[in-house]
N, C-alpha and C positions, 0 to 999 in steps of 0.2 A: 972488738966490735960487737960480739955476741953478748958480752957482759952489759953493755949499754942498752941493748934491746931488752934483756931480762929485767933491768931496773925500770925501764919505761913500761913494760908489759909483763908483770910478774905472773907466773903460773899459780893457780889456786887449785887445791885438791880437797875433796871431802868424800865421806862415805855415805852410801844409801842402803836402805834395806832392799832385799830382792824384789819385793812388791813394787816399790817406787822405781827401781831400775827397769823392771819389765814395762811399767807404764810409760816411762820416758822413751824406752826403745820403740814401743809401738807408735808413740807420737812422732818420733824421729823418722820411722819408716813411712808413716802417712805423709809427712812433709818432704819425704825423699831427701833427707839429709844424710851425709856420709857417715857422721859419727855422733855419738851421744853427747860428746863435749860441745859440739856446735849448737845442739839444741839447748843445753844448759846455759851456754854463753848468751844465746839469743834471749832466753827467759830472763836472765839476770840483767841484760842490757835493757830490755823493755821495762823491767821493774824499776831500775834506777833512773830511767828517763821519764817515768810517770805514765807510760803507756799501759802498764799492767797494774790494775787497781784491785785491792783486796775486796772480797765480797761484802764485808760489813760496811765499807764505805759506799758501795753501790746502794745498799739498802737504806742507809742514812740519807743519801742524796735523793732517793726515790721518795722517802717519807717527807723530806723537806719540800719536794716538788708537789706532793699531794696536799700538804698543809697550805702551801702557797696558792694552789688552785682553789682550795676551800675558801681561803680568805678573799680571793678575787670574786668568787661567786657570792659571798656574803656582802661584799662591797657593791656588786652589781645590783643585788636585791635591795640594799638600802638606798641606792641611787634611784631606783624605780619608785620605791615607796616615797622618798622625799620629793621627787618630781611630781608625783600624783598630788601630794599634799599642797605643793606650791601652785600647781596649775588649777586645781579644783577647790582650793580653800577648805578641804576636809580630808581626814585621814582615810587610808585605804580600808575597805571593809574587811571583816574577819575572814570571810570566805575567799576573797581575793588574796589576802595575806597567806592563807594556807596553801593556795594554789601556786603562788609565785615563790614562796620561800624554798630555797634549795634543800632537797632531802638527801640524806646519806644513802649511798647505794648499798644494797644488801646482796651479798654473794653467798648463797647457801652452800655450806660444806656439810659433812656428816655431823660433826660435833661443834663447829664454830661458825661464826658469821663475821664478815668484814663490815665494820661500821665505822664511818669517818676515817678510814685508812688504817684501822687497827683491828686485829682479830679479837672477838669476844666469844666466850663460851657460854652456852645457854645454861641458866641456873636450874632448869628442870630436867630430871632424869626420868624419861617416860617408861623405861623398862621396870624401874623400881618404884615408880610413882612417888617421887620425893623431890624436894628442892635442895640445892646446895649452894652456899654462898660462894661466888666466884672469887672473892677477895681473900677469905680466910679458910674456906673449905668446910665450914660447919654444916651439918646435915639437918634438914627440917623434915621430919616424918610425922605421920598421923595414923590413928587407929580407926577412927570413924568420922562421920561428917562433921560433928561438932568439934572434934579435935582438929580436923582439917581447917575449919574456919579460924580457930584460935591460932594455928600454926602460920597461916597466911599473914595474920596481923603481926605475929611475932617476927616473921621474916622481914616485913616492912619496917618494923621498929628497929630490928637488928641493923639493917642497911643504913637507916637514918642516924641512929645513935652510935653504933659501934664504928662505922666507917665514915660517918659525917659527910655523906654525899647523897645526891638525888639518884633515882633509878636511871640506868642507861636505857636507850630506846628498846633494846632487846629485852631487858628485864621487865620493862613496862608492858611490852607486847605479850610476854609470857604470862605475867600475872593477870592481864586483862582477859586472856583467852583460856586460862587454866580452869578445868572443871574437875570435880570430885569423881574419881574413877575407882575408888575402893581403897583398902588399907595399903599403906606403904610396906615395902619389903625391907 
């Protein structure tokens, strides 16, 4: 009879490092479980039934949700714009377009900014007074004001020709507000 039970419910054993064992013991104590094997069985059961999801899948799902929300906002904006054109037989004015168009939220951190759901690093290093391409890491430095003007043009050409893309809103904002503050370090 015991042989039949072992075939239906075979025991599984594995080894853990002391660190993981102590973490599991703490978790078992917090959950008021009698043994460590009960906690391990509970974790494995949850994983196999799909109740326990890996962190990467959570991030991917959140990114998909954010993209979907962005698309919904864009669709809502286009509907408003089209309804206005149909009702008044003229397109929406530029000022109204700028006001109604959904803008990406900016959440400022120390070194990076969340734009359209993804983190972007600022291309300007204020401590060293220099620009750095966020795609390839090339440094743009200057010695004097004339060199500064030339290097700004060089940076713009670098982004357009080397990376074949337009400026991100963050890069555009940095370049619009950048002022000569002396020689780069």
